[in-house]
C-alpha positions as CSV (number, residue, x, y, z in Angstrom):
1,M,19.0,24.6,58.1
2,P,17.4,27.2,60.7
3,G,13.5,26.5,61.7
4,P,11.6,29.6,59.9
5,I,13.5,28.9,56.6
6,R,13.4,25.0,56.7
7,R,9.6,25.4,57.2
8,L,9.2,27.7,54.4
9,L,11.2,25.7,52.0
10,I,9.5,22.5,52.7
11,G,6.6,23.2,55.0
12,Q,5.0,21.9,58.4
13,P,5.8,18.9,59.8
14,L,3.4,15.9,59.3
15,P,2.3,13.3,61.3
16,T,3.1,9.4,61.0
17,A,-1.0,8.9,60.2
18,A,-1.0,11.1,57.3
19,E,1.3,8.6,55.5
20,V,-1.5,7.2,53.1
21,H,-1.0,5.7,50.1
22,E,-3.3,6.8,46.9
23,R,-4.7,3.6,45.2
24,L,-4.3,3.8,41.0
25,T,-6.4,3.1,38.3
26,K,-4.7,1.1,35.4
27,L,-5.0,4.4,33.2
28,K,-3.5,7.3,35.8
29,A,-0.7,4.3,37.1
30,L,0.0,4.1,33.3
31,A,1.0,7.8,33.5
32,V,2.6,7.7,37.0
33,F,4.9,4.5,36.5
34,S,5.9,4.6,32.8
35,S,7.3,8.1,32.4
36,D,10.9,7.0,33.1
37,A,10.0,4.3,30.4
38,L,8.0,6.3,27.7
39,S,10.2,9.7,27.9
40,S,13.4,7.2,26.7
41,V,12.2,7.2,23.4
42,A,13.1,11.4,23.6
43,Y,16.8,10.1,23.5
44,G,17.3,6.4,22.5
45,P,16.2,6.0,18.5
46,E,18.6,9.3,18.8
47,E,21.6,7.2,20.1
48,I,21.0,4.3,17.3
49,L,21.4,7.2,14.9
50,L,24.6,8.5,16.3
51,G,26.1,5.0,17.0
52,L,25.6,4.2,13.2
53,L,26.7,7.8,11.8
54,V,30.3,6.7,13.0
55,A,30.1,4.6,9.7
56,G,28.9,7.4,7.6
57,T,25.5,8.9,6.6
58,G,24.9,5.7,4.5
59,A,24.7,3.7,7.0
60,L,21.6,5.5,8.8
61,H,19.0,3.3,7.0
62,L,19.8,0.7,9.7
63,S,18.4,2.3,12.3
64,L,14.7,0.9,11.5
65,P,16.4,-2.6,11.6
66,V,18.0,-1.9,14.7
67,A,15.1,-0.4,16.2
68,V,13.1,-3.4,15.4
69,A,15.8,-5.8,17.2
70,I,15.2,-3.2,20.7
71,A,11.2,-3.4,19.9
72,V,12.1,-7.4,20.4
73,L,14.1,-7.1,23.4
74,L,11.3,-4.7,24.8
75,A,8.5,-7.3,24.1
76,I,10.8,-10.3,26.0
77,V,11.8,-7.9,29.1
78,A,7.9,-6.5,29.3
79,T,6.9,-10.2,29.4
80,S,9.8,-11.4,31.9
81,Y,8.5,-8.9,34.3
82,Y,5.1,-9.5,33.5
83,Q,6.1,-13.0,35.8
84,T,7.7,-11.0,38.4
85,V,4.7,-8.8,38.8
86,H,2.8,-12.0,39.5
87,G,5.6,-13.6,41.5
88,Y,5.9,-10.9,43.6
89,P,2.6,-8.7,44.3
90,S,3.9,-7.0,47.1
91,G,6.6,-5.4,44.9
92,G,9.2,-7.3,43.2
93,G,12.8,-4.7,42.8
94,A,15.8,-6.2,41.4
95,Y,17.6,-6.3,45.0
96,I,14.5,-8.5,46.8
97,V,14.3,-10.9,44.4
98,A,18.0,-11.1,43.7
99,H,18.5,-11.2,47.5
100,D,15.7,-13.8,48.2
101,N,17.0,-16.0,45.5
102,L,20.0,-16.1,44.7
103,G,22.1,-14.7,48.1
104,L,24.0,-12.0,49.5
105,W,26.4,-10.6,46.8
106,P,23.8,-11.4,43.7
107,G,21.2,-9.1,46.0
108,L,24.3,-6.7,46.8
109,T,25.2,-6.2,43.2
110,A,21.6,-5.3,42.5
111,G,21.2,-2.8,44.6
112,A,24.4,-0.9,43.9
113,A,23.4,-1.6,40.0
114,L,19.8,0.0,40.9
115,L,21.5,3.0,42.6
116,I,23.7,3.9,40.2
117,D,20.9,3.3,37.7
118,Y,18.7,6.1,39.7
119,V,21.5,8.5,39.7
120,L,22.2,8.1,35.7
121,T,18.2,8.4,35.2
122,V,18.3,12.2,36.9
123,A,21.0,12.9,35.4
124,V,19.9,11.6,31.6
125,S,16.7,12.8,32.1
126,V,17.5,16.5,33.2
127,A,19.8,16.5,30.3
128,A,17.4,15.6,27.9
129,G,14.6,17.5,29.0
130,M,16.9,20.5,28.9
131,A,18.0,19.6,25.3
132,A,14.2,19.5,24.1
133,V,14.0,23.4,25.8
134,T,17.4,24.4,24.1
135,S,16.0,23.0,20.7
136,A,13.3,24.9,20.8
137,F,15.0,28.0,21.7
138,P,18.8,27.6,20.6
139,I,19.8,31.1,22.7
140,L,19.8,28.8,25.4
141,I,22.3,26.2,24.7
142,E,24.9,27.8,26.8
143,H,23.1,27.3,29.7
144,R,22.1,24.3,29.4
145,V,24.3,23.1,32.7
146,A,22.6,25.8,34.9
147,L,19.2,24.9,33.4
148,C,19.8,21.3,34.5
149,L,20.9,22.1,37.7
150,I,18.1,24.3,38.5
151,A,15.5,21.6,37.2
152,I,17.5,19.0,39.4
153,G,16.8,21.9,42.2
154,L,13.3,22.4,41.7
155,V,12.4,18.6,41.4
156,T,14.4,17.8,44.6
157,W,12.9,20.7,46.5
158,A,9.3,19.4,45.2
159,N,10.1,15.7,46.8
160,L,11.7,16.9,49.9
161,R,7.9,18.9,50.6
162,G,6.5,15.6,50.1
163,V,5.1,15.4,46.9
164,R,3.3,12.3,45.8
165,E,3.0,10.2,42.7
166,S,-0.4,11.9,42.3
167,G,-2.1,10.3,39.2
168,T,-3.8,13.2,38.4
169,V,-0.5,15.3,38.5
170,F,1.4,12.8,36.2
171,S,-1.7,12.0,33.8
172,V,-1.8,15.3,32.4
173,P,1.9,15.6,31.2
174,T,2.0,11.9,30.5
175,Y,-0.7,11.8,28.0
176,A,0.0,15.1,26.5
177,F,3.0,13.5,25.3
178,I,1.5,10.4,24.1
179,G,-0.9,12.2,22.5
180,L,1.3,14.8,20.8
181,F,3.6,11.8,20.1
182,A,0.7,9.8,18.3
183,L,-0.2,13.1,16.5
184,L,3.3,13.1,15.2
185,I,3.7,9.3,13.9
186,G,0.1,9.7,12.4
187,I,1.0,12.7,10.3
188,G,4.0,11.3,9.1
189,L,3.0,8.3,8.1
190,V,0.2,9.4,6.3
191,R,2.8,11.9,4.7
192,Y,5.0,9.0,3.5
193,L,2.2,6.9,2.5
194,S,1.0,9.9,0.3
195,G,4.4,10.7,-1.0
196,T,4.4,14.3,0.6
197,L,6.6,13.5,3.8
198,G,9.8,15.5,3.1
199,T,13.6,15.4,4.7
200,V,15.7,17.2,7.1
201,A,17.1,19.8,5.9
202,A,20.7,18.9,7.7
203,P,23.6,21.0,7.1
204,H,26.6,19.3,5.1
205,D,29.8,18.8,7.6
206,P,32.7,17.9,5.4
207,A,34.5,16.0,8.7
208,R,31.3,13.5,8.5
209,P,31.3,10.8,6.4
210,D,28.6,11.2,3.6
211,H,28.8,7.5,2.4
212,L,28.8,4.0,3.9
213,Q,32.6,3.7,5.4
214,A,33.8,0.5,6.7
215,L,30.2,-0.7,8.1
216,G,30.9,-3.8,10.3
217,L,29.1,-5.8,13.0
218,F,30.5,-3.9,15.8
219,V,29.0,-0.8,14.5
220,I,25.9,-2.4,14.3
221,L,26.1,-4.1,18.0
222,R,26.8,-0.4,19.4
223,A,24.0,1.3,17.9
224,F,22.2,-1.6,19.0
225,A,23.2,-1.1,23.0
226,S,22.7,2.6,23.0
227,G,19.5,1.7,21.5
228,C,19.0,-0.1,24.7
229,A,18.9,2.9,26.6
230,T,15.1,2.8,25.7
231,L,14.5,0.0,28.2
232,T,15.3,2.0,31.1
233,G,12.1,2.1,33.3
234,V,10.7,-0.8,32.1
235,E,10.9,-2.4,35.6
236,A,9.0,0.4,37.3
237,I,5.7,-1.1,37.7
238,S,6.7,-4.1,39.3
239,N,8.1,-2.0,42.4
240,G,5.2,-0.4,42.4
241,I,2.3,-3.1,42.6
242,P,0.9,-2.2,45.9
243,A,-0.2,1.1,44.5
244,F,-2.8,-0.4,42.1
245,H,-6.5,-1.0,42.9
246,K,-7.0,-5.0,43.7
247,P,-6.5,-7.2,42.0
248,E,-3.2,-5.9,42.5
249,A,-1.0,-7.9,40.8
250,D,-3.5,-8.3,37.5
251,N,-3.7,-4.7,37.2
252,A,-0.4,-4.1,37.5
253,G,0.1,-6.9,34.4
254,R,-2.3,-5.1,32.2
255,T,-0.8,-1.9,32.5
256,L,3.3,-3.2,31.7
257,I,2.1,-4.9,28.5
258,A,0.2,-1.1,27.9
259,M,3.3,1.1,28.6
260,A,5.3,-1.7,26.8
261,T,3.0,-1.7,23.8
262,V,3.0,2.0,23.8
263,L,7.0,2.5,23.9
264,G,7.5,-0.5,21.1
265,V,4.8,1.8,19.1
266,M,6.7,5.1,19.4
267,L,10.0,3.5,19.1
268,L,9.2,1.8,15.9
269,G,7.3,5.1,14.8
270,T,10.1,7.3,15.1
271,A,12.8,4.8,14.0
272,F,10.7,4.6,10.6
273,L,9.9,9.0,10.5
274,G,13.9,9.4,11.1
275,A,15.0,6.9,8.4
276,H,12.7,7.8,5.8
277,M,13.2,11.7,6.8
278,A,17.1,11.3,6.1
279,V,17.2,12.8,10.1
280,I,21.4,13.0,10.7
281,P,21.9,13.9,14.5
282,A,23.1,17.1,15.5
283,E,24.9,18.7,18.3
284,H,22.1,21.7,18.7
285,E,19.0,20.0,18.0
286,T,17.3,16.9,19.1
287,V,15.9,14.4,16.3
288,I,12.5,14.5,17.9
289,S,13.4,18.3,17.4
290,Q,14.0,17.7,13.8
291,I,11.2,15.5,12.7
292,A,8.4,17.9,14.7
293,R,10.2,20.7,12.9
294,V,9.2,19.5,9.4
295,I,5.9,17.6,10.2
296,F,4.6,20.2,12.6
297,G,6.2,23.1,11.0
298,S,7.3,25.8,13.6
299,G,3.9,26.8,15.0
300,P,2.2,25.5,18.4
301,L,1.8,22.2,17.9
302,Y,5.6,21.6,17.6
303,F,6.5,23.7,20.7
304,A,3.6,22.0,22.6
305,L,5.6,18.6,21.8
306,Q,8.8,20.1,23.0
307,A,6.9,21.1,26.5
308,A,5.6,17.6,26.5
309,T,8.9,15.9,26.0
310,C,10.7,18.1,28.6
311,L,7.8,17.9,31.1
312,I,7.7,14.3,30.7
313,L,11.6,13.8,30.9
314,V,11.3,15.8,34.2
315,L,8.9,13.4,35.6
316,A,11.1,10.3,34.6
317,A,13.7,12.1,37.1
318,N,11.1,12.4,39.8
319,T,10.2,8.8,39.5
320,S,14.6,8.0,40.4
321,F,13.7,10.4,43.2
322,Q,11.0,8.5,44.5
323,D,12.8,5.0,43.9
324,F,16.3,5.9,45.3
325,P,15.5,7.4,48.8
326,R,13.3,4.2,48.7
327,L,15.8,1.5,47.9
328,S,18.4,2.9,50.1
329,A,15.6,3.1,53.2
330,I,15.3,-0.8,52.1
331,L,19.2,-1.4,51.9
332,A,19.4,0.9,55.4
333,R,17.1,-1.5,57.0
334,D,19.0,-4.6,55.9
335,G,22.2,-2.7,57.3
336,F,23.8,-2.3,54.1
337,M,23.9,1.8,53.9
338,P,24.0,4.3,56.8
339,R,21.0,4.1,59.3
340,Q,20.1,7.7,58.4
341,M,19.0,6.6,55.0
342,A,15.9,5.1,56.8
343,N,15.2,8.1,58.4
344,R,12.0,10.0,57.8
345,G,11.9,13.6,57.5
346,D,9.6,16.1,58.8
347,R,7.2,15.7,55.4
348,L,7.5,12.0,55.6
349,V,10.1,11.4,52.6
350,F,13.3,9.9,52.7
351,A,15.4,13.4,52.8
352,N,19.3,11.8,53.2
353,G,18.1,9.6,49.9
354,I,16.8,12.8,48.0
355,L,19.6,15.0,49.4
356,V,22.2,12.2,48.4
357,L,20.5,11.4,45.0
358,A,20.7,15.2,43.7
359,L,24.1,15.7,44.8
360,L,25.5,12.9,42.8
361,A,23.3,13.7,39.4
362,S,24.3,17.2,40.0
363,V,28.0,16.3,39.8
364,L,27.3,14.0,37.0
365,V,25.7,16.8,35.2
366,V,28.5,19.2,35.6
367,I,31.5,16.8,34.6
368,F,29.6,15.9,31.3
369,G,28.3,19.2,30.6
370,G,24.5,18.3,30.2
371,R,25.2,16.6,27.2
372,T,22.6,13.3,27.0
373,H,24.9,11.6,24.4
374,R,28.1,11.7,26.7
375,L,25.8,10.5,29.5
376,I,24.7,7.3,27.5
377,P,27.6,5.4,27.7
378,L,27.2,4.7,31.6
379,Y,23.3,4.4,31.4
380,A,22.6,0.8,30.2
381,V,25.1,-1.2,32.3
382,G,23.5,-1.0,35.6
383,V,20.1,-1.6,34.1
384,F,20.6,-4.2,31.9
385,L,22.6,-6.1,35.1
386,S,19.7,-5.9,37.5
387,F,17.5,-6.7,34.7
388,T,20.0,-10.0,34.6
389,L,19.9,-10.8,38.0
390,S,16.3,-10.3,38.6
391,Q,15.0,-12.3,35.9
392,T,17.4,-15.3,36.9
393,G,16.6,-15.0,40.6
394,M,12.6,-15.4,39.3
395,V,13.7,-18.7,37.6
396,R,14.7,-19.9,41.4
397,H,12.0,-18.4,42.7
398,W,9.7,-20.4,40.0
399,Y,11.6,-23.6,40.9
400,Q,11.1,-23.5,44.3
401,E,7.7,-22.8,44.2
402,R,6.7,-25.5,41.7
403,G,2.9,-23.8,41.5
404,P,1.1,-24.5,38.5
405,Y,2.8,-24.0,35.5
406,W,5.6,-23.3,37.2
407,Y,8.1,-24.3,34.0
408,V,6.4,-22.4,31.4
409,K,6.6,-19.1,34.0
410,A,10.7,-20.2,34.5
411,F,11.0,-20.3,30.9
412,F,9.8,-16.5,30.3
413,N,12.0,-15.4,33.1
414,G,15.0,-17.5,31.9
415,L,14.5,-16.2,28.1
416,G,14.6,-13.2,29.6
417,G,18.0,-13.7,32.0
418,V,19.5,-14.9,29.1
419,V,18.6,-12.1,26.4
420,T,19.6,-9.4,29.1
421,F,22.4,-10.9,29.8
422,V,23.9,-11.2,25.9
423,V,22.9,-7.9,25.8
424,L,24.8,-6.7,28.9
425,V,28.0,-7.7,27.1
426,V,27.3,-6.3,23.9
427,I,27.0,-3.0,25.9
428,V,30.2,-3.5,27.6
429,L,32.1,-4.8,25.1
430,T,31.2,-2.2,22.6
431,K,30.6,0.8,25.3
432,F,33.7,-0.1,27.3
433,V,36.4,3.2,26.4
434,H,33.2,5.3,25.9
435,G,32.5,5.3,29.4
436,A,31.1,1.9,30.5
437,W,34.5,0.9,32.3
438,L,33.7,3.8,34.8
439,V,30.3,1.6,35.6
440,V,32.0,-1.5,35.6
441,L,34.6,-0.2,38.1
442,L,31.5,1.5,40.1
443,I,29.3,-1.3,40.6
444,P,31.6,-3.9,42.9
445,S,33.2,-1.0,44.4
446,S,29.7,0.1,45.7
447,V,29.2,-3.6,47.1
448,W,32.0,-3.4,48.3
449,V,30.9,-0.1,50.4
450,L,27.5,-2.1,50.9
451,Y,29.2,-4.7,52.7
452,S,31.7,-3.2,54.6
453,I,28.8,-1.0,56.4
454,R,27.0,-3.5,57.0
455,R,30.6,-5.6,58.4
456,H,31.0,-2.3,60.7
457,Y,27.2,-2.6,61.9
458,A,27.8,-6.3,62.5
459,T,30.9,-5.6,64.7
460,V,29.5,-2.7,66.8
461,A,26.7,-5.0,67.6
462,K,29.0,-7.5,68.8
463,Q,30.9,-5.7,71.1
464,L,27.9,-3.8,72.4
465,S,26.2,-7.1,72.9
466,L,25.1,-8.3,76.5
467,E,24.6,-11.9,75.4
468,R,28.0,-13.2,77.5
469,L,27.3,-11.0,80.2
470,E,25.3,-11.4,83.6
471,P,23.1,-8.6,85.1
472,A,25.6,-8.2,87.8
473,D,28.3,-7.8,85.2
474,Y,27.5,-3.7,85.3
475,T,29.8,-3.2,88.5
476,E,32.6,-3.6,86.3
477,H,31.8,-0.4,84.5
478,A,31.0,1.5,87.3
479,W,33.2,4.3,88.5
480,V,35.4,3.3,91.6
481,G,35.8,6.2,93.8
482,S,35.4,10.0,93.0
483,P,37.1,10.9,89.8
484,K,39.9,13.5,88.8
485,V,38.0,16.6,86.9
486,V,39.9,18.9,84.8
487,M,38.7,21.8,83.2
488,P,40.6,24.2,80.6
489,V,38.9,27.4,80.5
490,S,39.6,30.2,78.3
491,G,38.0,33.0,80.1
492,L,35.8,33.9,83.1
493,H,31.8,34.0,82.4
494,Q,28.6,32.5,82.6
495,G,29.4,29.3,80.7
496,T,32.6,28.4,82.7
497,L,30.6,29.1,85.9
498,A,27.9,26.8,84.6
499,A,30.6,24.4,83.8
500,L,32.2,24.4,87.0
501,G,28.9,23.7,89.0
502,F,28.5,20.7,87.0
503,A,32.1,19.5,87.5
504,R,32.2,20.3,91.4
505,S,28.7,17.9,91.2
506,L,30.8,15.0,89.7
507,S,33.6,15.5,92.3
508,E,35.7,17.4,95.1
509,D,38.9,17.1,92.8
510,V,38.2,19.6,90.4
511,H,41.3,21.6,88.7
512,A,40.7,24.6,86.3
513,V,43.4,24.7,83.7
514,V,44.4,27.7,81.6
515,V,46.8,27.9,78.7
516,N,49.4,31.1,78.9
517,A,48.9,32.3,75.1
518,N,48.6,35.7,76.4
519,A,50.2,36.9,79.4
520,Q,48.3,39.9,80.0
521,A,44.7,37.8,79.5
522,T,46.1,35.4,81.2
523,E,47.3,37.5,84.5
524,A,43.3,39.3,84.4
525,L,42.1,36.1,84.5
526,R,43.6,35.0,87.0
527,Q,42.8,38.0,89.7
528,R,39.1,37.7,88.4
529,W,39.4,33.5,89.3
530,N,40.5,34.6,92.7
531,Q,37.8,37.1,93.5
532,W,34.9,34.4,91.9
533,V,35.7,31.1,92.5
534,P,38.7,31.2,95.0
535,D,38.0,27.6,95.8
536,V,38.9,25.9,93.0
537,P,42.5,25.7,91.8
538,L,43.5,27.6,88.5
539,V,46.9,26.0,86.7
540,V,48.6,27.9,84.4
541,L,50.4,26.6,81.5
542,E,53.2,27.8,79.8
543,S,53.3,27.8,75.8
544,P,56.1,29.1,74.6
545,Y,54.5,28.5,70.8
546,R,51.2,29.7,71.6
547,S,49.7,26.1,71.2
548,I,46.8,25.0,73.1
549,M,46.7,21.6,72.9
550,E,49.7,20.3,73.4
551,P,50.1,21.8,77.0
552,L,46.9,20.5,77.8
553,V,47.7,17.0,76.7
554,E,50.9,16.9,78.8
555,Y,49.1,18.4,81.8
556,L,46.5,15.3,81.9
557,H,49.5,13.2,81.1
558,E,50.8,13.9,84.5
559,T,47.7,14.6,86.6
560,D,46.7,10.5,85.2
561,A,50.6,9.3,86.4
562,R,49.9,11.2,90.1
563,E,46.9,8.5,91.2
564,P,46.6,5.9,88.5
565,E,44.6,4.1,90.8
566,R,42.3,6.7,90.3
567,G,41.7,6.0,86.4
568,L,42.0,8.7,83.9
569,A,41.0,12.1,84.8
570,V,37.9,13.5,83.5
571,V,37.5,16.5,81.0
572,V,34.7,19.1,81.1
573,L,34.8,21.7,78.5
574,P,33.0,24.8,79.0
575,E,31.3,25.8,75.6
576,F,28.6,28.7,74.8
577,V,26.1,28.2,71.8
578,P,25.7,30.7,69.5
579,A,21.9,31.8,68.7
580,G,21.8,31.6,65.0
581,W,23.5,28.8,63.0
582,W,25.7,31.5,60.9
583,Q,27.2,32.6,64.2
584,H,29.0,29.5,64.5
585,L,30.8,30.7,61.9
586,L,31.8,33.5,63.8
587,H,33.7,31.4,66.8
588,N,36.5,28.9,66.8
589,R,35.8,25.6,67.4
590,T,38.1,24.9,70.5
591,A,36.2,22.6,72.5
592,L,35.3,20.2,69.5
593,M,38.9,20.3,68.4
594,L,40.1,19.3,72.0
595,K,37.7,16.7,72.3
596,T,38.6,14.6,68.9
597,L,42.1,15.0,70.2
598,L,41.1,13.6,73.1
599,V,38.6,11.3,72.4
600,Y,39.8,9.7,69.0
601,K,43.4,10.3,69.0
602,R,44.4,8.3,71.8
603,R,41.7,5.6,70.3
604,Q,44.1,5.7,67.0
605,R,47.3,5.1,69.4
606,G,45.6,2.2,70.9
607,E,45.3,4.2,74.4
608,E,42.3,3.8,76.5
609,S,39.5,6.7,75.7
610,R,39.1,9.5,78.0
611,V,35.7,10.8,79.4
612,V,35.0,14.1,77.8
613,I,32.3,16.0,78.9
614,N,30.6,19.2,76.9
615,V,28.8,21.4,79.1
616,P,26.8,23.9,76.7
617,F,25.7,27.4,77.6
618,H,23.1,28.6,75.0
619,L,23.0,32.5,74.0
620,Q,19.6,34.3,73.8
621,R,18.7,36.0,70.4
């Protein structure tokens, strides 16, 4: 990207000294780290109803018991992560905990699951946020994919500019969402007790069974598995412990319990109202919107709730834009991802990770049409796999540490590990044919990719190592005698003369070579060449089929064969560099193609690689 445009979009570069961390109070930290978890109540209860709906509307009354089971699961997971917060006060993400305590492969599995989870979090959160918008403004339904992509683009831009997790910025939409949701549930409960709650007037769909149809354990488990998406984001606080005021672990633990309590109340309140208001999930309106229309009407409070829901879901997506690049940088530091992922950009952010996340999430949104319920089956597999590995790793952590009451701490983490593993199995079995198979395949594939990257870096380091060499051994790599230099040319200009001067500084044995693809142009070049550089031979290679590469390669083979003791001929490639980035599109890349052929193709054939030197000549604006 050109410099001026880059500065306009993402701002001026920041010095490394500008990287400071904002210490958060518990109230601000609840807003910063809980947006992902709290926002899931916007789609979690709806997924429970969708799971039960396959057995008919008569099964929807079971949504409340299913929600209660998920709330119990939430309490167990939150208690388990409370132990993690105190066991890893510097930050205990699933990758770190599993890698430290369970070894390489569990650690990579947790890392891969988290990376996939972060991508899905962005796609699901943005899709759910736009669903809140289209519920309030149905005219926008046909444009939901475009709205999702615009939202992802805006969040990406904000993160590339280095917008930090400011507690003040996060507090307004988060507490507005909590307050409006509390008001919704409170008014709903008052109307229920007074007998004036009312029901949602859902249109009749003849294709949908109105009575209980073949309700079995599988249907209930499927609804439970869908609703478990509500637990996404519970682990966020354990990742961000250093951002809390001292004592960090204690404050983080209290915030975690507060977040779980608020989320549990919102989940149960929504499920209670949905069950007693006979809410039926609809394609073009969310369950939250249906409940709010009955309780708030179509006035300001309704639109305020929809706006707050949209904002908190976008903030949930922003959480992944913080965590995905950070985890990618940790994996890159350990050698499991490309090293570019650990590079900080101009604004002190991991820009490469941000761009990769935005691209992957955008692809998912397009493929699944921006529909939340299509993405949910992919969602919970990675979440609960990382839960299971993290809690199992904590059991080993407490066993090895053997501190006071370690067995109590290990019990809670062990309970969390067992319960989340059972839920993971339920999710895979009930959601496998609905899309979970994709994540089941992606996680081991991602682990293999991560390990292959690490193996590549290890191989490179081994081959470049000086461990078995002596200081005097560098003479083996020294060039013996003057090299043969061949310089392909297509014309005579300032760039050619600059490259020729460099070539002659390397050796007195320099030959310029031109491929005769155009007889008139070649003859004109020969005349100018004799005028400007008569002391450097110009070899004309015939090419009946107008190929540039083959005659050059054949000439180099002949040059090498004449004096094999002097090694392979060095190729000097003159090239001019346009002043504007778009101007590259107007020129061919012959020098790049020739270098690729001479360096990489020879390597693929098992031949010794040739030295190829590019000599750039920069054009002025």
